[in-house]
C-alpha positions as CSV (number, residue, x, y, z in Angstrom):
1,M,96.4,-12.2,-34.7
2,L,95.3,-15.3,-32.4
3,R,93.8,-14.5,-29.1
4,L,93.0,-17.0,-26.7
5,P,89.9,-16.2,-24.2
6,V,91.3,-15.7,-20.5
7,A,89.6,-15.8,-17.2
8,E,92.4,-14.7,-15.1
9,I,96.0,-14.7,-15.1
10,F,98.2,-14.8,-11.8
11,H,101.4,-15.8,-10.2
12,S,101.4,-18.1,-7.2
13,I,102.4,-21.8,-5.9
14,Q,100.9,-24.7,-7.2
15,G,98.6,-26.2,-4.3
16,E,97.9,-29.4,-5.5
17,G,99.2,-33.0,-6.5
18,Q,102.9,-33.6,-7.2
19,Y,104.2,-30.2,-8.1
20,A,102.6,-28.6,-4.5
21,G,104.8,-25.8,-3.7
22,T,106.2,-25.0,-7.1
23,P,106.0,-21.2,-8.3
24,M,103.7,-21.0,-11.4
25,L,102.2,-18.8,-13.8
26,F,98.5,-19.6,-14.0
27,I,96.6,-18.8,-16.9
28,R,92.9,-19.5,-16.6
29,L,91.3,-20.3,-20.1
30,A,87.6,-19.0,-20.1
31,G,84.8,-21.8,-20.4
32,C,84.0,-24.9,-19.2
33,S,82.3,-28.0,-21.1
34,V,81.8,-30.4,-18.1
35,G,79.8,-28.1,-15.8
36,K,76.2,-26.7,-15.9
37,P,74.9,-22.7,-15.4
38,Q,72.0,-22.4,-12.3
39,E,70.1,-21.5,-15.2
40,D,69.9,-24.8,-16.7
41,P,66.6,-26.4,-16.1
42,L,68.4,-29.5,-14.8
43,V,70.3,-27.6,-12.0
44,Q,66.8,-25.3,-11.5
45,N,64.6,-28.4,-11.0
46,T,66.9,-30.2,-8.5
47,D,65.3,-30.3,-5.0
48,M,68.5,-31.8,-3.3
49,E,71.4,-29.8,-1.7
50,V,74.2,-30.8,-3.9
51,G,77.8,-30.8,-2.7
52,L,78.9,-28.1,-0.6
53,A,78.5,-24.4,-1.4
54,P,81.7,-22.8,-2.3
55,L,81.4,-20.0,-0.2
56,S,83.0,-20.4,3.1
57,G,80.7,-21.8,5.6
58,S,77.6,-21.3,3.2
59,K,75.2,-24.0,2.4
60,E,73.2,-21.8,-0.2
61,H,71.3,-24.0,-2.6
62,F,72.2,-21.7,-5.4
63,P,75.7,-20.2,-4.2
64,L,77.7,-17.4,-5.6
65,L,81.5,-17.2,-5.9
66,S,83.5,-14.4,-3.8
67,T,83.8,-12.8,-7.5
68,K,79.7,-12.4,-7.3
69,K,79.4,-14.5,-10.2
70,K,77.3,-17.9,-9.9
71,A,78.9,-21.1,-9.1
72,W,78.2,-23.8,-11.8
73,L,77.3,-27.3,-10.9
74,C,79.5,-30.1,-11.9
75,H,79.6,-34.0,-11.4
76,A,82.8,-36.1,-10.7
77,Y,83.4,-39.2,-12.7
78,D,81.0,-41.3,-10.7
79,G,78.2,-38.9,-11.2
80,R,78.7,-37.3,-7.6
81,P,77.3,-33.3,-7.9
82,F,79.3,-30.4,-6.7
83,W,79.5,-27.0,-6.9
84,C,82.6,-25.6,-8.9
85,D,84.4,-23.2,-6.8
86,T,86.3,-21.3,-9.8
87,D,84.9,-18.3,-11.8
88,F,86.1,-19.0,-15.5
89,N,83.9,-16.4,-17.2
90,K,86.1,-14.5,-19.9
91,K,87.7,-11.2,-18.7
92,L,89.8,-10.5,-21.7
93,D,91.3,-12.0,-25.1
94,A,95.1,-12.1,-25.0
95,T,97.9,-13.1,-27.5
96,P,100.4,-15.8,-26.5
97,E,103.2,-13.1,-26.4
98,W,101.2,-10.9,-24.1
99,L,100.3,-13.8,-21.7
100,L,103.8,-14.8,-21.5
101,S,105.5,-11.4,-21.2
102,D,105.8,-11.2,-17.5
103,C,106.4,-15.0,-17.0
104,W,109.6,-15.3,-14.9
105,E,108.5,-18.9,-13.3
106,E,109.9,-22.0,-14.9
107,H,106.5,-23.7,-15.1
108,I,103.0,-22.5,-16.8
109,C,99.7,-24.1,-15.8
110,L,97.1,-24.2,-18.2
111,T,93.8,-24.4,-16.3
112,G,90.1,-23.7,-16.4
113,G,87.3,-24.3,-16.5
114,E,88.3,-26.8,-19.2
115,P,91.1,-25.6,-21.1
116,L,91.4,-28.4,-23.7
117,I,87.9,-26.5,-25.3
118,H,90.6,-24.3,-26.7
119,A,92.8,-27.1,-28.0
120,D,92.9,-25.7,-31.7
121,K,94.2,-22.3,-30.3
122,L,97.0,-23.8,-27.9
123,N,99.5,-24.5,-30.4
124,A,101.2,-21.0,-30.5
125,L,101.1,-20.6,-26.9
126,L,102.7,-23.9,-26.1
127,E,105.2,-23.4,-28.9
128,L,106.3,-19.9,-27.5
129,A,106.5,-21.5,-24.1
130,D,108.8,-24.4,-25.3
131,K,111.2,-21.6,-26.9
132,Q,111.3,-20.0,-23.4
133,G,112.5,-23.3,-21.9
134,K,109.1,-23.4,-20.0
135,M,107.4,-26.7,-18.5
136,I,103.7,-26.6,-19.2
137,H,101.1,-28.1,-16.9
138,I,97.5,-28.8,-17.8
139,E,94.9,-29.3,-15.8
140,T,91.8,-31.1,-17.4
141,S,88.5,-33.1,-16.8
142,G,89.9,-36.1,-19.1
143,T,86.6,-35.8,-21.3
144,I,88.2,-34.2,-24.3
145,Q,90.7,-36.5,-26.4
146,W,94.1,-34.9,-26.6
147,P,97.0,-36.4,-28.7
148,Q,99.3,-38.8,-27.2
149,R,102.1,-36.8,-28.3
150,L,101.9,-33.5,-26.7
151,P,101.1,-30.7,-27.8
152,Y,100.9,-31.8,-31.4
153,P,103.0,-34.2,-33.8
154,Q,104.9,-31.0,-35.6
155,L,106.2,-29.9,-32.4
156,S,108.7,-32.9,-32.4
157,Y,111.7,-30.6,-31.4
158,R,110.2,-30.0,-27.9
159,T,112.7,-30.2,-25.1
160,C,110.2,-29.2,-22.3
161,P,107.7,-32.0,-21.2
162,I,103.9,-31.4,-20.4
163,W,102.3,-32.5,-17.0
164,L,98.9,-33.8,-17.6
165,T,96.6,-33.6,-14.6
166,I,93.3,-35.0,-14.9
167,A,90.5,-34.5,-12.2
168,P,88.1,-36.8,-14.1
169,K,84.4,-35.7,-14.6
170,V,81.6,-37.3,-16.0
171,G,82.5,-38.5,-19.5
172,Y,86.0,-38.8,-19.1
173,K,88.1,-40.7,-21.6
174,V,90.0,-44.1,-20.8
175,P,92.9,-43.0,-22.9
176,M,93.2,-39.8,-21.2
177,I,93.5,-41.3,-18.0
178,E,95.9,-43.7,-19.3
179,R,98.0,-40.8,-20.7
180,A,97.7,-38.5,-17.4
181,D,100.8,-37.9,-15.5
182,E,98.6,-37.7,-12.2
183,I,94.9,-38.1,-11.6
184,K,93.1,-36.2,-8.8
185,L,89.9,-37.6,-7.2
186,L,87.4,-35.3,-5.5
187,V,86.4,-36.8,-2.1
188,D,83.4,-35.7,-0.1
189,K,80.7,-37.2,1.8
190,D,79.3,-39.3,-1.1
191,F,82.6,-40.6,-2.3
192,K,82.5,-44.2,-2.6
193,S,85.7,-46.4,-3.4
194,S,83.7,-49.4,-4.7
195,L,82.8,-46.8,-8.0
196,I,86.5,-46.0,-8.5
197,P,87.0,-47.2,-12.1
198,L,89.6,-49.9,-12.8
199,C,91.5,-47.8,-15.1
200,I,92.1,-45.2,-12.2
201,Q,92.7,-47.9,-9.5
202,K,95.7,-49.1,-11.8
203,H,97.2,-45.8,-12.4
204,K,100.7,-45.0,-10.9
205,N,100.1,-41.4,-9.4
206,V,96.8,-40.9,-7.8
207,Y,95.8,-38.2,-5.3
208,L,93.0,-37.9,-3.2
209,Q,91.8,-34.1,-2.6
210,P,88.9,-32.9,-0.5
211,V,86.0,-31.1,-1.8
212,N,86.7,-27.7,-0.2
213,F,85.2,-24.2,0.3
214,E,86.0,-21.5,-2.1
215,L,88.8,-20.1,0.6
216,E,89.3,-22.5,3.2
217,I,89.5,-26.4,3.6
218,D,86.5,-28.6,4.6
219,R,87.9,-30.4,7.6
220,E,85.5,-33.5,7.2
221,N,86.2,-34.1,3.7
222,L,90.0,-33.9,4.7
223,E,89.4,-36.8,7.4
224,L,87.7,-38.6,4.6
225,C,90.4,-38.8,2.5
226,L,92.9,-39.6,5.6
227,G,90.7,-42.5,6.1
228,M,90.7,-43.8,2.3
229,F,94.5,-44.5,2.6
230,K,93.9,-47.7,4.5
231,L,92.2,-49.0,1.2
232,F,94.9,-47.4,-1.1
233,P,98.1,-47.0,0.8
234,G,100.0,-46.2,-2.4
235,W,98.0,-43.0,-3.0
236,K,98.5,-39.5,-1.8
237,L,97.0,-36.4,-0.5
238,S,96.1,-33.1,-2.5
239,V,95.4,-30.6,0.4
240,Q,94.9,-27.6,-1.9
241,L,98.1,-26.0,-0.2
242,H,97.4,-22.3,-1.3
243,K,94.2,-22.6,0.8
244,F,95.9,-23.7,3.9
245,L,98.4,-20.5,3.4
246,G,95.8,-18.3,2.3
247,V,97.3,-17.2,-1.1
248,R,95.7,-17.2,-4.5
């Protein structure tokens, strides 16, 4: 029986992007292909303070998450390093039927880590969600090529769309940027507008999102986002609404 590796599953509102405020079932799949654990020599040997530690108000060089797991080091599309604020360690293996058994929401968000490392196992879950009339949201780094027709060509009967959100990391694929329904750019003190690739500048739906602490907003990065709209007045702000509200 097919099972997916799951880090967590929970009910909440979407806090980011175009669907902010929308009730969703969040399925966080385990594992990540774009970050590096603290044990990696490339992380251990760095002497610089990278990004912002994900613990609220903390500036620890090798921070822990609130789950007591070690944060992973990631790099944005332009090479900027930051600590990932997410625990994507596997907690259980679950069937698609079990994952959707308590789904009353109209929207399901598949996130990570990097959910598309499990692309070969997603078909059954997407097919079941489609039969239940759910809309699927996939949050990805854009580093794994995904078919233009989602989820797979044989699912041509699909009536519910898939919304693809990309927060581009190092190694992103240009076709994925072009396919995305929305782009999220993470903004911190080292963000440089001159390094934004043309394929992103030309995208119709771009959000600027401050790099925040794990449980609260970084006000300085928020101000940087607001100032950036002078250069890109057609772009929008993604504030991580759930952190403002103090919900999961």
